[in-house]
C-alpha angles and dihedrals in degrees: 000000000000091000090052091053091049090050092050091048091050092050090048091056091051091051092048091050091049094051091044092053091043090052091052089050092052092048090048092051090049092052091047090052090051092051091046091050090054093042093052092062119098103278091210089068099034122104128181138201131178127188142133093014095305124107122197129195109185123190122197097221105192108025095158101041098098095165095048117123091233137031104222132212124181112209122202110194127192132184136153097212138038130016117288090191089073091073120099094218096176087067094047101056132097129173123204125190112178104300097346127088137189132193141139119037092003089072126065126193119202127180114232093175122019107207124140095224104023111028127158121215135188120217114205114194115193106238093220129182112256114190089342095311134094116265088231113034143156092272093055110128102175136026130180127192115197122193106189132210107002097166090336097311129109115216117211118195120182137194124194109198094197095064094093135033119248130202120207126192119210117204127180115222106206102196094044095044090229144114118227118211113208124194100219096206094046090041094218142100110267099176142013123206120201109219107166147301095306120009119231113252094234128065137180142182121206116248092250089058093236104111137043118205114203134139154213099245107203095034091055095235127147111201126202118202129193103230093205088077105358090245120154106245102173143007122203123196119217123199096251133004127325110230112145121037114188135163132217116245093254092050093237097117139038116199120203117205109205099215089209115033119054096251144100123206120213120212123197102218094203091056095030087221137121105251101176144008115211116209108147111088095010113129131218117298100000105210120175138358136213132176138222112254093254092051094237096129143011122232111217125188117212107204101197101035092050096230147095127243118212110210121197120228130249092006091055095212128137108247101176142002120214123201111226137164125312118292104002103197101171137012134197132195115217114245091243089057096230102108139019129202133207126205104225109206098191102036093045092230149094122244116219113217124195103219093201089066102018091230134124111253100175146005121211124199107223114157143321116289097011101199111159135034136186135172125221118250090254091050091235100110133048119202124196133187113220114200101193097044091041094226148103121243122207114203130191105236094210101047093027088220125134111255099186148340123225120200102230116168144282114320097359101214123173136352140194140184119239111243092261092049092233096115140030123211115210126189122215108203098201099035088051093223144114117224125202119216126195106230093210099050098023087225124142104240100178144012117204123192115226134168126290121309105357119202134172128009134221130176139225120198114205112201 
């Protein structure tokens, strides 16, 4: 009987030891998952503080959503003693942005995980209007989150929004009459600007990053927005419609291709006034404009007369017209200035123009409904968007052979290189999206939904 009791006691100890070790394992795994959860957040927006036995990891969740109802912070808390759930966090929080401050009923605290030692909370800060502007806005340079009196200690967490460069893409959506603003690193739309009934297909931003030129296509309006606050500062009326909007390399002039009437309006960007309307030498349905790198002439495609008009600068006179393929919608001058290329919508091709002679030297079949064309920064690759085959063609500029096709989306419309040449943004007019392609791998790395019928793309770099 005694031996049996000893045996039972021995087995009981083994069981207790097993459950004790198992419990330690579970707690360890839980802690590891908490650390991993914090570590998996975007480090650029993660801030930490540790004092009085309490560690905080705070993630700014939506740093580019300036029109959102709430500015969101996710708070990971860790302690090894006491109960963190006993804190009334909604009474402990302050937010400072430059000279403005919020607290009290403007701030909401919600528990996402209720655990005494390892809880997760969500701070929702009402993005109120202060003096007619959002509390948190695109121009915000500095933000501080203060969580007061956690065991007698105030935690200060700070974000400086000028620590890293940002690249924004601006895309006009014709059918919606809007411009979508995409944060290229976040790969999402952060703002939408209403510009009219039907947005012009072209779009430009001045080199100093101050002004956006867009338009209301059918109403013939060119609209100038101050990008510091996205306020409309001026509207210019052209004689006909406003289809293409393109800027000279030095930023001094904006040229407006009508799209219907045989005319091009010239805007002086310093005066923000129309200084000339060019009619002589302009073909039928002038569509889009590019410029030679030195800014000596503009290169205008005339969709219905199947030719290109070369316009001298600053005289703004047509000096030569060059017959090309059928239906040239868009043209692009190579960065080295030697050749130019037109995307021929009806002949499914690009025409190659020698700019030393202003003559066509080749025509390359690329895809059905060739609508857009761009040239790589080193002038070695030509990219086209082909609406009817829903793809992008990449052509070797030296051999004039097609390297590759990339399936893009329905009604592949326009495309543009990012300033560093590492990515290409392509708009799909019927899928209502912008896709981002890596220029080294030719892989689509993101798809971003925009408004209806997106067209051209321009970029703004924020230092």
